[in-house]
C-alpha positions as CSV (number, residue, x, y, z in Angstrom):
1,M,-27.1,55.1,-16.6
2,K,-30.5,53.6,-15.9
3,L,-31.8,51.9,-12.7
4,I,-35.1,50.2,-12.1
5,L,-36.7,49.8,-8.6
6,K,-39.5,47.3,-8.5
7,G,-42.9,47.8,-6.8
8,N,-45.5,50.5,-6.4
9,P,-43.9,53.8,-5.4
10,L,-44.7,54.8,-1.8
11,S,-45.2,58.4,-0.8
12,T,-43.1,60.2,1.8
13,Q,-46.1,60.4,4.1
14,S,-46.2,56.5,4.3
15,I,-42.5,56.2,5.0
16,Y,-41.6,59.0,7.4
17,R,-43.4,59.9,10.6
18,Y,-43.4,62.8,13.1
19,T,-43.7,62.5,16.9
20,C,-43.6,65.1,19.6
21,I,-41.3,64.8,22.6
22,G,-42.3,67.6,24.9
23,K,-42.2,70.8,22.8
24,F,-40.0,69.3,20.1
25,A,-41.1,67.5,17.0
26,R,-39.0,64.6,15.8
27,F,-38.9,63.3,12.2
28,Y,-38.1,59.6,11.8
29,M,-38.3,56.8,9.3
30,A,-41.0,54.2,10.0
31,K,-40.3,50.4,9.8
32,T,-42.0,50.3,6.4
33,G,-39.6,53.0,5.1
34,K,-36.5,51.3,6.5
35,K,-37.4,48.0,4.8
36,L,-38.2,49.7,1.5
37,K,-34.9,51.7,1.6
38,E,-33.0,48.5,2.2
39,L,-34.8,46.9,-0.7
40,Y,-34.0,49.8,-3.0
41,Q,-30.3,49.8,-1.9
42,T,-30.1,46.1,-2.7
43,E,-31.7,46.6,-6.1
44,I,-29.3,49.5,-6.8
45,K,-26.3,47.5,-5.8
46,N,-27.3,44.7,-8.1
47,Q,-27.6,47.0,-11.0
48,Y,-24.8,49.5,-10.5
49,K,-21.2,48.2,-10.2
50,G,-19.4,51.5,-11.0
51,K,-17.6,54.0,-8.7
52,I,-19.5,56.4,-6.5
53,L,-20.0,59.5,-8.5
54,S,-18.6,62.7,-7.1
55,G,-19.6,65.2,-9.7
56,D,-22.9,67.1,-10.4
57,C,-25.6,65.2,-12.2
58,D,-29.1,65.4,-13.6
59,M,-31.8,62.8,-13.0
60,E,-35.0,61.7,-14.6
61,M,-37.3,59.7,-12.4
62,T,-40.4,58.0,-13.9
63,L,-42.9,56.7,-11.3
64,F,-45.1,53.9,-12.7
65,F,-48.1,53.4,-10.4
66,K,-50.5,50.4,-10.3
67,D,-53.6,52.6,-10.7
68,K,-54.6,56.1,-11.6
69,R,-55.5,57.5,-8.2
70,R,-54.6,61.1,-7.7
71,R,-51.1,61.6,-6.3
72,D,-48.8,64.5,-5.8
73,V,-45.6,63.7,-7.8
74,D,-43.4,65.6,-5.4
75,N,-44.1,63.1,-2.5
76,Y,-42.1,60.2,-4.0
77,N,-38.5,61.2,-4.4
78,K,-36.9,61.5,-1.0
79,L,-36.5,57.9,-0.2
80,V,-35.3,57.0,-3.7
81,L,-32.7,59.8,-3.6
82,D,-31.5,58.8,-0.1
83,S,-31.1,55.2,-1.3
84,L,-28.6,56.3,-3.9
85,E,-26.2,57.8,-1.4
86,G,-23.0,55.8,-0.8
87,I,-23.8,53.5,-3.8
88,V,-24.2,55.7,-6.9
89,L,-23.8,59.2,-5.4
90,E,-21.7,60.6,-2.5
91,D,-24.7,62.7,-1.6
92,D,-28.0,63.5,-3.2
93,C,-27.1,67.2,-3.1
94,Q,-25.1,66.5,-6.3
95,I,-28.3,66.3,-8.2
96,Q,-28.6,69.7,-10.0
97,R,-31.8,69.0,-11.9
98,L,-34.5,66.5,-11.2
99,K,-37.4,65.7,-13.6
100,I,-40.2,63.6,-12.2
101,T,-42.8,62.0,-14.5
102,K,-45.9,60.1,-13.4
103,D,-47.1,57.1,-15.5
104,Y,-49.1,53.9,-14.9
105,S,-48.4,50.1,-15.3
106,A,-50.9,47.8,-13.5
107,E,-48.7,44.8,-14.3
108,N,-45.3,46.3,-13.5
109,P,-45.3,49.2,-11.0
110,R,-41.8,50.5,-10.6
111,I,-39.5,53.5,-10.5
112,E,-37.1,54.1,-13.4
113,L,-34.1,56.4,-12.8
114,E,-31.9,57.8,-15.5
115,I,-28.8,59.6,-14.2
116,K,-26.8,61.9,-16.5
117,G,-23.7,63.9,-15.8
118,S,-24.2,67.6,-16.1
119,A,-20.7,68.7,-15.2
120,K,-17.5,67.4,-16.9
121,E,-16.5,65.4,-13.9
122,G,-19.9,63.7,-13.7
123,L,-20.0,62.9,-17.4
124,K,-16.5,61.3,-17.2
125,E,-17.5,59.1,-14.3
126,L,-20.8,58.0,-15.9
127,K,-18.9,56.9,-19.1
128,E,-16.5,54.7,-17.1
């Protein structure tokens, strides 16, 4: 199954924030992140009409950036994986293997996801 999320990928640092309340740090999603998550969920719902998968799966994620600035590839997956929950996956803990690739497309920045079943249950559901 392949899904495409449009737009230049944003890093976790631009989506999530920390604040301190007394001695305790609090982690929360900024307004930018909430809007982007809603956009991703809408795009996912428009592309995926199947049942929510309950089995283990593997995922390949390709990040297409507008430009070739230096970026850490591991800062871009959290919001995408969270956006799949309740639409494609029960929970992102079902992902057993995640391959992330960085690429470039000035004209069409996006995130491409390919989800594959790694367990029998996941394979069966992906074929339906």
